[in-house]
N, C-alpha and C positions, 0 to 999 in steps of 0.2 A: 709707534714703531721705534725700536732701539736704534741709536745712531750708528751702530755697526752692522745693521742689516742692509742688504742691497734692495733697491726698489724693485728690481727684476732679477730673479735667480740666474746664475750662469749654468747652462745645461751642458754636461759633459757626456760624451758618448765614447766609452773606451774601446768599443769594437763590436762587430757583429756577434750577437748572442749574449751580450752583456747589457744589463739594464742602464738606461740613461740616469745619471746622477745629477741632482740639482744642488748647487752650492749657493746658499742664500745669505751668507754673512761673511764678514772678514775673518771671524774665528774659524769657520768651516774651511775657508780658502787656505788659512794658515795650516790647518791639520792636513789638508791635501798636499800642500807644498812641502811640508816636513816629511811626508812619506815618499816624495818623489825620489827616484834612484839617484844616488850621488854622482854617478858617471854621466848623467844626462842633465846636470845642472849647469846651464850656460848663462849668458848675460840677460836673456829675457826672463829666465827663472829668477835670477837675482833681483831684477827690477820688480817683478811681481812680489817677491818676498819682502823687499825693502818697503814697497808701497803699503802692503798689508801691515807690516810692523809700524809704519808711520801712522796708519789709521788707528791701530790699537792704542797708540800713545797719544792720540788726539792731534797729531800734526798734519793730518790729511783726512779728507772725507772718505766715507765708505764707498761712495760712487767713484772717486778717483782710484781707489784701490781695486774696485770692481773692473774698471777699464784696464788696468794693468794685468789683472788676473785673466780677463777675457783675452787680452793679447797673447798671454802665455798659452792659454788653451787653444787659441787659433794657430799659433806657430807650431805647437806640438801635435796638431791635428786631433785634439780631443774635443774641440768645440762641436756641439751638436749641429747638424746641418740646418736645422730650423733657425738657429741663432745666427748663422753665417749670412743669411739672406736678409735684406732690408724688409721692414714691414711694408706690406702692400703688394706682395706677390713676387713672381719670378721675372719681373721686367729687368732685362740686362742693363738698360739705360740707367736705372736706379743704382745698380751695383757699381757701374763705372763712375757715376757721379760721386759716390762715397769715397772712391780711391783718389780723387783729384786733390 
């Protein structure tokens, strides 16, 4: 596996009626981020962009960049619902444990 590929793709759900998109590498995340509307680029966007750039230059791992990109997707409500829940079902106790 290429050092810039994610172990698990980030699944984006842009909205009802649109297909779920899988982003499985730092390069794909960068393409997505560069297309993001200028007026919606805030600090979380900038963090994800900086992390992906650092991964491309070898200063950060792909998985660290994936975490930043996943955070961006979660904040912008693009993260697919399947990825928002912890593995193991819909047990709310697990969800709250992750937030502590």
